N, C-alpha and C positions, 0 to 999 in steps of 0.2 A: 865315300864310304873307307874306312881308313884298314888298311891291310898292317898283318904283326908276322916277320918273318925273322929267324934264329938265324946267326950265323954259323959254318962250319965248325967254326974253331968254339962257338956257345954250345953248339951241339955236341962236341966230342969233350968238352968239361962238364956239361952234366950230365953227361954218360957216365964219365969216370967217377962222378959224385953218386951216383945211382947204385952202385955195389952195397949188399948189404952188410951191415957191422958184423954179423958172424956168420959162419957156414955149418951146418948140420944134418942131419940125416932127415930134417923136416922140410916141409914146402917152405917156399923161401917168394920175396916180391921182387921183380925188378920195374925201373920206370923209364918212362922216355915223356918226353916233354913234348907238349901240345899247345896249341894256340892260347895267348894270354887273353885271361875275361878283360871285358871293355869296358874299364875302370877297378878301383879297389872297392872290390866287394866282401863287408864285414856278415857274418850270420844269417845269410838271404834262406832262405827254402828252398828246395828244390827237389824233382821230381823226373821220371823217364816218361816220356809221354809215350802215345800208341807208335807213333812214327819212329820210336828208338831214336829222335833227341831228347835232350837235356835242356829242360826250363830251371832257370835260377832267378829271385825274384825278390825284389826289397832288400832290408838288412843296412847297413850304414855301410859310408865310402871315410869313415874315422872321424869327419867332421857332421853329418848330416843324415835324418834315414832318407831312405830311397825308396820310390815308388816304378824305377824303372824295371824290367827285365830283360833277359838273355837268351838266346838257345844256342846251345853247342850240338854241332851237326859230326857225328863220328867219322864220317865219310868225307869230308874235308879237312876234320881236327882244326874248324873256326869256329870263333863265336858271332853271333850280330844281334845286333838291339832287336827287341820285338816292341808289341805295345803296354805302355805303361799301365799300373793301377791308377785308381782315381785317387788312393791316399797313399803317403808313404807310412812304410812300416818296418818296423823290427820287431823281434820276440814276438811274429807269427807265428802259426801254423798254414802249412800248405800239404794237401791229400789229392792226388788226384783219384778223380772219380771211375767208375766202371765205364762210362762215355766216353770217356778220353779227357772231359776236361777237368781243369785244374783249379780246388777250393781254396783259396786265402782267407782265414780267419780271425779278427783279432789283433793285437799287439800294440805298440807304443805309436802315434803318430807323429810326437814332438812332443808337448808336456802334457799331451791328453792321451787317454786307452781308449781303446777302439773297441767296438760291438757288433759295425759293421763286418760282411763278408763281401768278396769278390769274386768272379770266375771268369779263369783264360778256358778261351774258344782253339784251340788250335789250328782249325779252318780258317779261321782269318787273323789270327795272332791279336785280339782284342779283347781288351776285359769287359765285363759287365757287372752291374750292382746286383747281388741277391740280398734273401732275407738275413735281418739283423739278429744277431743272439742276443738273448733277453739281458744280457748281462756284459759289460766293459771285462776282456782279459787281457794278460800280458803274463808272458810265462807260462802258457796252460800247455796242454797236448790234445792230438788231436788222432784219430784213428779208423780206417775204412772197416766197416765192421760186414760180415759175411754176408747180411741181408741188403749191402750197398748203402747202409747210411750212415754218416760220419758222427761217433762221438768225437764230445767237445767235453773235456771238464778241467777242471783246476785253475791255475793261475793267480793273479793279485787282478782284484777287483776294486771298484770307484768306491768314496767314503772318506767320513774323517778318519786318518792315520791310515793304515794299511789293512785291508780287507780278504779274506782269503775264502772264497763264494765255494758252497759243496754245491750247489745245485749243477748238476750235469744236461746235456742241451744232446740232441739228434738231429741231425739236419737230413732231410729228403732231396735228394737230388730231384727227383721226379717234380716236385712242386717249388722247391726252392725257400721251405720253410722250417723253420727249427720247433722242435716241441722238447718242454723238459721229461726227461728221465731221473731214475732216482738221484738221491744223492751221496755224495761221498761222504765217507765215515769222518775225516778229515781234510780239509780243505789244505790244499798243496800246491807248490809252483816249481821250477826247475824239477821235473819228477821225469819220469818215462810210462809209457802206455804200451803195451807188448799184448796182439793180437795172439792168442794159443790156441794149439789145433783144434780144442772141441770148441771153437768159436767164442769163449769166453774171455777177458779183457784183464790181464794184470797192471795193476797202479804199483811202481815201488817208488819208498824214498821221496826227496825232495826236503823244502820249506815249509813249515808252518810258521810263521810270524817269525821270531829268532831262534826257533827250534830246529835244527837238521833232524831229519828223520830215518826212523827203523821201519816203521808201520807202512804195512803192504795193506792192499785190500783187491778183493775179484770183482767185477761187473758178469754179471748174466743177462745178455741181451733179452733170453727167453721171460725174465720176470722181470727186468729193470731194475735190479738191484744189486748195490754194494755190499760185500760182505769182508769183515776182517780177513786175512791168511796168514800165514805165519812171517815174521820177521826178520829183517835182516841181521846181521852180526856187528855189522858197521853201519853207523848212519850216513847219508852221505846226499847231496845233490848233484846235480849235473854232469851225473854220470850217463852209461849207457846201459839200453838192453837189448839183447840179442838172440830172438828163438830160433833153438839150434835143430837140426833134422833131428834129432829123437826125441823131441817134445820138450827140452827141458831149456832153461833161461838165462841166458850168460847176463849177468848184471858185472860192469867195469869200470874202475877207477872212480872220479867224480870228488867234492871236495866235502870235507867235513865241519866246516865253519871254521877252520882254521888254514888249512893247507889241501892241495893237491894230494889224493891218496894212490896207493897201486894195490890193494887189495883188491879180488873179483870173487865172485859168489854165485853157486846155482842153484836155480831154483825147481824144484820138483813138483809140475803142475798136480801128478796125482798123488802126494803125498801131501802136496800144500807147508812143502819145508825147505828151507835153504842150509847149503854146505858151502863150505870155502874150497877155491880152486885155487890152483898156482898164482900168484901176483903176478901185476906187469912188470916189464922190464922196469920200466919208470914209472912215477906217477903223471896221471893226467885227467882234465878236466875240460868240461866244452868241447870235447873231443865229439868224432864220428867213429860210428860203428857198421861194420858191414859183411853180410853174408856172401862169402866168396866160396865156392866150389868145397861147400861142407864147413869150412873154417870160419874165424871171424878177424876182421882186419879193421884195426884201431889207426885213425890219422887223425893228426892236427891235437889242439889242444893247449891250454894256457899257458900251462908249468913250461920253465924254459927248457927242462930236458924232453919234454914232448913235441914242440910244434917243429921241430926237422925232424921228425922221425916217424916210422910206422910201427905198430907190433902185430903180430898174427899170432891168435889162439889156434892148436890144433884141437878140434872137437874130439879127436878120437883119442891123443895122449895126456889130455888135460895143459901143454905144456906151451910156452911162448917162443915165437923166435920174434929178432926184433933186426931194424934197421935205416934207414936214413931216405926221408926223401929229396927232392930236388930242391923243393923252397921250402919255404917256413909258411905253416898254415895254424892258422887258430881264428875259430870258429867260421871252418871252410866248410864247404857241400862236399857230399861224397855220394857218389851215383855207379848202383853196378850194370853195365851198357850189357846191349842184347850178346855181344859177342864174350860174356864175363871175365871182361877186365874191367877194374875199377879207373874212375872218373874221380880226381880231387881237386878243385878248383877254388880259388879265392882266400879269405879269410887272412890274407896276409898285411899285417900290418905297416910294413915296408914297401908299400905300393908298387913290387915287383908283378903284381897281379898275377902271379903263375898257378898253371893250371896241366897237371900232368895224370898220365896214363900207368897203372900199374898191374902187373900180369904176373900170375903165380908160376914160378920157378920149380917142377919139380924134381926134390931129391935125388 
């Protein structure tokens, strides 16, 4: 098994580049390098397992889709290979189940789109097939409900031309089966699902055919029905949506059909309305958002200004702090560890396979 080490000179150089761009009275972030991923990994799905290790699976190495999976151990700072899926996938979803297993569903396997799903068992490091969805999906979203079931919705389906299925499905971990639930008002891909504090689910933006959406809708697990809610001020796809401690949802960045954008909006779930908040320090899309110490950290993104940077949103003041990460991350993984530090890994087209740990620095 190959081991990876950084020289002392390399560590000093990386530490020097970890300083924030600006200093202020707000919380900031500092970064330290950790073990490189085992190979270039772009666009994997990731999750924090119950033992504290991080699983990343699938995606692309820049030339082909991947079936492989890796584990990061925070105790050693090392990545190791684990069992591979039966099917290579990218633009799939990954959901950690209440029993500790990890569900992967749909995605692009090569030239084909998938309806199949697989389960990772951390106890033996192996994958097994489970029930397939009723429809193939790429660019869809999935979220764990308070009921313990997984809701999957949206994406691009199969058929002549491009189809946007409105059918949504529920996965039952106890039976391994999928059942239909209410239909979306608008089929959409590259959008977000957010579990609200009252157990409902918010679907935001995305793309339908050639239209970038402002439209949003709410799923109620009690009735299985989707209903229209307030619309965004700015159409966007490939954005992020994060539930804040006060129950509001921060939507940040994205792609408006022409360019990456810097605008951000706040959703009030009680009123069903949106309001603008401070724009991001730099435009970004296809990035990651993580709730850290009650604030939101954005990492990665396809825009040139975003790939080497982070942005931290202070949920109390509604303002941003910005700085540089150690490596270039685009379509990266970002996972909050049990010690409240942030692991950012992969996503770099440069082949450096970098991963790093971000920690909050209080003012």
